[in-house]
N, C-alpha and C positions, 0 to 999 in steps of 0.2 A: 504493499501498500503505499503510495508516494504522499508526500507532503501535501502537493495541491490536493488529492482525494481527501484528506483529513479537513484542510481547510474548506473544501464544497461541503463538507458535514457541518462545518460551521466552527471549528476550533481554529485558535490563532496562535502565531508565534510559537511553532512547534519546537521543541528542541530536537534531541535525537530520537530517532526510530528505531526501536529493535522487532525487527519483523521475522517471525518464524525462526526463532534462536533455537538451537540444538540444547538437549538435556545438559550438555556439560556447560553451555553457555547461560543457561538460565541458573543453573545451579551457582556458578559464580557471581551471579547478579545478585541472587537470593542472600548470598551470604554478605556480600560487599554491601547492601543496601540494608543487613541487620534483619531482614525479615524472618529467618529461619532458624534452626539450631539444628545441627547434625547431630543424629542419633548412632548409639552403638551398632545398629544393624545397617547403617548405609544410608539408610532414608532421610530425609528433612522432615521437621513438625514445625507448623504453625500454629498461632494463636489468632483465631478470626474475632476477637472482643467479645461484645455483649450478646451478638447473635449468633449464637452455637447451633442454629438451626433455620430453616427457612422461616418467611414473615408471611404468611399466607394471607394474613388480613391487609397486606399493604400491597396486594397485586392487582394491576388493573389492565383493562384493553379499552382502547381509543373506540368511542361511538361514532364510527364512519362507514357510509355504505360501500361496497355492497357486504362489506363482512357482518352487518347488523342484523342481517337475515338468517345469520347461521349461527351468531354465538348465543348461547344458552344464559341470558344474564341471570344473575342471582346472587347469593353469596360466595360463590366460588369463582365467578366471573364477574367481578365488578365494574360497571362502566366508567370511564373518566372523558370529558370534554377533550376535542380537539385543543381548545384554546389551553385548557390546564397542562395537556402533555407538552404543548409546543414551549409554554414557558417554562416546564422544568427540563426539556431538552436542551433549552438555552443555558440552563444552569448547569447542567451535566458538561455541556462543551466547554463552558467558562472553568469549569473545575479540571477540564482535562487539557485547556490551554496553557502555554507556556511551563510546559512540562515534557520530559522525555518519557515516551509512550512505549508500550509492549504491543505489537499487533500478532494475534496468533490466527491463522486461515486453518480450518478444520471442516471434514465432511461429518454429517450425521445421515448413517443409514449406509450398509455396505451393499445395499443391491443397487447396481447401476441405473435401474431403472425407476428407482425412488429416492434417491440421496438427496439431500439438499446441502449447500455449501454456506458454510456461515465463519464471519469474522468477529474475532473481539477484540476489543481496544481496551486496554487498562493503563494506570500509571504504576500498577505494581506486578514484580516479575512473578512472584507466585501464584499469583493468579491466571497468568500465561501458562506457568507450568500445570495448574490443575485442568485446564481445559484442553493442554496438549496431552494428558492422562486420558481424561474422559471421553474425547472424540475420537473418531477417525484421521489418523495423520496421513496427510496426502504424499506422494511421493514427490522429489525433485521435479520432476516432469510436470507432474499434476498442479505443482505451485507455479510454475512459469507461466501458465494459463490460467491460473485462478480467477475467477469472478464470483463475488459473493452473492448469495440469493438473499441473506439476512445478517445484518449488522448489530452487534450488542455494545452498548457504550456502557462500560462499568466505572462510573462516577462515585464509587461507595465511600469516598472519603468527605462527601458533600451531604448536604440535608435540605429539606424542604421545610424552611422556617415559617412559610406561609400555609401549612397544611390545615389549619382550622379554619382559615379563610377560604380555603379551597374544598372546604369539607371532606376532608380525606380522614383516614384513620391514625396517621401518625407522620413524622417527619420522614419516615422511611418509603423510598417509593420503588417499586418493580413494575414497570409499566411497558406495554407491548402495543405498535401501532402496526397490524396486521396487512394494511393496505400501503402503508410506507415502507415495510419489512424490516423495522428497526425497533430495538428496545433499549431503555434506558434502566440503571441500577444505580440506588444512590442511599445512603445511611446505613448500609449493612455490606461486611465484609464476607459474610458467609458464602462459599464457594457453589453450594449446592443451588443458589439462586440462579447459576448459569446451565448448570446441568439441567436443572426442571424446567427453565424457561423455555430451552429449546424443546424440550419434550412435549411441553405444552402446543409449542408451535407445530410440532410433527402430528399431534392430536388433531390439530387443526387443518393441517395441509391435506392429509395422507385420505382421510375419510371421505373428502370432498371430491377426490380422485377414486372412490370406490376399494381403497386400501385400507385393511383393518391396523390401527395402531395400539400396543399392547403393554401394560404393565406387567410384564412377567420375565422368568428366566426360561432359559431354552436349552435341551442339550440334545445329541444325535447320536445313535448308536452304531456300532460298526456295518451293520446290514443297511443303513441309512434312515431309520426310523427315527422321526423327530417326535421331541415332547415340548409341552410347554406347562410352565407351573406358576399360575396365577396366585398371589397371595398377598397381605398386607403384611406389616411390619410385624416380626415376632413368630410369624407361621410357618418359619423354614424354606421359604422360596430359596434363597442362597444356599443354605446347606444342602438341602435335598437334590438340588440340580448340578451340584458338584459331586460327580460320580466318578470313580478311577475306570469304569468301564464305558464310560460314556463321554465322548468330546463335548466341553462348554461352548454353547454358541454365543451366549451372553447372561448375565446374572440380573438385568433390571430391566430393561427397554428394548420391544421389539416391534418388527412390521411384519405385515402377512399381505403380501402381492401374488400376481398370478404366477410368480416363478418360485414362490414358497415362502419360507422364514426367513428375517434378516435382522442382524443386531443394529440397533441405533449407533451404538456406541464401541469405542476402542479401549475401554478399560472399565475398572471395576471400583465400586465404592462402598465399600464393606465397612460394617461395624466393627469396631474393636475393644468396646469395654470388657473387661474381664475375659479378653483374648486368650485361649489355651493353646501352645502349639501342639499339644498332643490331640486334642478332639478338633482342632481347625489346621492342619498343617499347612495345607495350601494358601490359606489367606496368610498365616503367619510366615510362610518361607516367601510370600511375594512382597513382604515389607523390607526392600533393599534398595538401592542404588536405583534413584528414579521416583521412588515412592513417595507420597506426600501425607505425612499424617497430620490431623486436625486437632487440636483442644488436647491433647494427650498430657500427663504431667510426666517430665523427665527429672533426673536427677544433675547435678553440675557435670557429671560425665557423659550425658546423652543417653543414659539408660533409661528406658520406658517403663513407667508402672502401668500396665494396662488395667489393673484391678482399681487404680483410683478415679472416682468419675467426679472429683471435686468441682473442675471446671463445667463438667456436662455428662449425661451417662451418653452423649448421643457423639462420643468420640469415632471419628472416621478415619480410614486410609483411602485415598485414592492411588491407583497403579496402572500402567499399560498391561492389556489382557494377558500380552504376552510373559507376563511374569508367573501365569498358570500354565504349567508344561502341557496339561492335556486340554487343548482349545482348539477350535476349528479355526485353521489360520484364514478362511476367506471371510469367516461370521457370517456364513448362509447356511442352509439347509433347505430340503425339500417340504413339502407339505406335512403337516401333523398328521401322526398316526394316533397320539393320544393328547388329550388336554386334562390338566390335572387341577382343581381349584382346592387349595389349601386354606382351612381356618383352625385356628387357636381356640377352641369352644371352651370356654372356662367354666360353662355351666354342666359340662359332662353329659351332654344328650345327645349329640350327635355322634354315628358310629365310626370309626376308624376309616373304613370305605365304604363308599356308596356308588353302584353305576346309575348315572342319570339319563333320563331320556331326554330328546332333543327338548322338550318343553321344560324340564326340570334344570338343564343347562342354561337355558334364558333367564330362568328366575333366577337360580343362584349366580348367575354372572352380575344381572341386574343388582341383587341384593349385596352382593359383595361384603359377606358377614365374616367378623372373626370378634373375639372379645378382649377387652382389657382387664387385667387382673390387680387386685389390691398392690399398691407400692409402686404402681407406673407412673401415676400421677397423682398430684396431690388432693386428698380427700376421697380417692377411691378405696373403699371397704369390703364392697362385694364386687363379683363380676360385672363389667358392663358391656352390653352388646354393641357393638360397632357397625354401622353398615355404612359401606364407601363403594357406589356405583363402579361395575366394571372392575374393581380392586383397584381403584386410582381415583376418584372422583375430583381429587384436588387439581388433577392436572387436564381435566376433559373440558375445551371452550365448547364443544357441540353437547347436544342434549346426550345423555347416557343411551338412548335407545337407538341413536344413529350407530352407536358402537355394537349394541347387542345384535341389530338387524345385518350387520356385516357378518359378526359371528356366527348368527344363523346360518346366513347364505353360505358360508365357507364350510361350516360344519356339513351340511346336506351334500356340497357339491363334493367334498374329499372323504366322505363317510367316517368323520373322526369319533372317536369313542370320548366320552367326557366322565370324569371321576371326581368325587368329592372326597376328599381326604381330610379328617381331623387330627391334627397333631398336638390338641389340647388335653381335656383331662377326661377320665374313666373311671367309673365308680363312685363318683360323686362329684359335685361341684369343687371348683378352686377353694381350697380349707380343710376338705373333707376327702375328696377323693384323691386321684395320684395322676401326675403326667402320662400321657402315653409314651411307652418306652421307644426310644429311637429305633431301636431292635425291631419291634412290633411295625412301626410306620415304615423303616427300610422293606420289610417283607410285602407290606402294601403296595409300595411303589414297583419294587422290582416284580410282583405277579401283574401290576398293569403294564409294565414294559416289556415283558419277556410272554404276555399273553395269558398265561397260567391262569388267571382269574377268571377268564371267559370257560373253563372247565368247571368252575364252581356251581353246585346248586344254589339258588338265592331265594330269600324271602323278602317279604314286605313289611318295613316297621309300622307302627300304628301312628296316626297323627300327621307326621312328616312324610309318610308312605315312600320312603327311602328303599331301593332294592338293595339289600347285602348279600355278602356269602355266608353260608350257613358254617364253611370249614373253611380255612385259608392256610395252608401251610402249619408252621408251627405254632400259630397263634390260637391262643386260649379261646374257643368258641363264645364262651360267654364275653369275652371284650368285644367279640363283632357286633354282639348285640349289646347295646348300650343298657337297656332296660336290666338285663340278666346280670350287667355287671355291678349293679347299685343293689347292696343289702334291703336298705327300706325302698321297696316298691311304690308305696304312696308318696314319698318326698321326690321320687323319680317321677311321676307322672305330674306332681304339681311343678315341677321343676320344667320338665318338658312342656307343658301347657303354655306355662309364661314365655318360655323361648319363643314358641311357636306363634304366640299373640305378637311379640316383637316384630317377627317377620312379618305376620299378617299387615300390622298398623305401618310399617315402614314401607310394605310394597303398595300401599293404597296411591301414592304419587302417579303411578304408572298405570292406574285404572280410570282414565278419564273416558268421557264418552266417544271421544274420536281415536282414541287410542289403538294402533295394531300392534299393541304389547301388552295386553291383558294375558299374561301367565299366571294369574293368580291363581289357577285351578291347579298349576304344578306345585303349589308352596303347600305348606301346613294347611291343614282342614282339622279345625276344633270340633 
């Protein structure tokens, strides 16, 4: 990117422009600028300040035709006027003027038919490092002809001091103008805003082209059988898709076009709180040169204490996917054979594995259920049901039924099997029951992937009407049917009915008179 191009955006008196630096060059800048600490594992670590996670209440889309007729306005997608955006765009440009700047050009999407080119502009070297880790790194020949489809100006060191006058949530702003193909960030240093911001844009672009964007992990077997793992935080999406016998396509964001499944990213962004090299050796081994840790606690020698959550429980590491030995080099695979919805049911009601009908798949996809447990957030003392449409509602600019319709069409076209797997509690709710064993969950996953689950005899549960195997490998048959796993049957039925009512109440928003998506009959029936 030339200085003239930066000036055309509105920046002035540009200093040095560091364009697409190598990892070694970025590392030198980070250290020289005093931005990072070198750890004993060879990685660097950064402190993102008061924001150690995304700021979803400060995310806005510009009200501008023709995007207005597509965006689902509401609590997730809040509108901002073009006038306010333009004013804050000038604020961002003023912050980035008279500065040395780091420019990073990347691709989002490994499929040639569906990828987008994105340019990030920042005055901080480690933010350039972060997006270099997280997105797909162009070759030198691709960089020579690179032309960005979308530009992000990260002016994190400035704030909006007129936020009250503007009627906004706070002095932080993360704003997207989908018609001008530009985003601006101010007031927060957190790297995840850039990652999830572009994910939100892919969730806008691709469905309008008839392609499905997904918040899921993916892997592929030696015979080319692709599997998708949908799930919210804490359900095991990353852990269960990391399999020594299957190549990792990606751990978080994917697309599905006419050619198959493809990763949006070129790296991974893993939680590292309480990271244990014995239980998660792949992630621990990936924390080396070029990896970038966030908000971990280190001693004076650079030794990381992964058990220390004093800064945040949301400690993270970003690293190139090449740090995972068993990954699919082209980050693509064929159409899925199996789709797995993961849920950590803290009520202990859902079975460890259920085979879903096409209608049930639509119902549980739109529901996007998991549960928070005591201790995860202040004030939570009992399990709390969480419903996030399509397992990623916070990142969906379009109405959830747009994504559900695409999923249904692709399931029909490619004959995909869909399963619901509970990685949560059995024999009782959180506090009285116990967490589903990793061994049993792995057996459920393996039986899906090798097809042996199809040889089982199935039965249907009451109320939720889920199809479950009567026996499966070495799993205790009483565990397969959650009612049998509870000693107190009356308490089970009471808890089951409570959860069923939560599902029914949540799904009412999809039961409008003109809705094509009234799959309520596939849900629980009290």
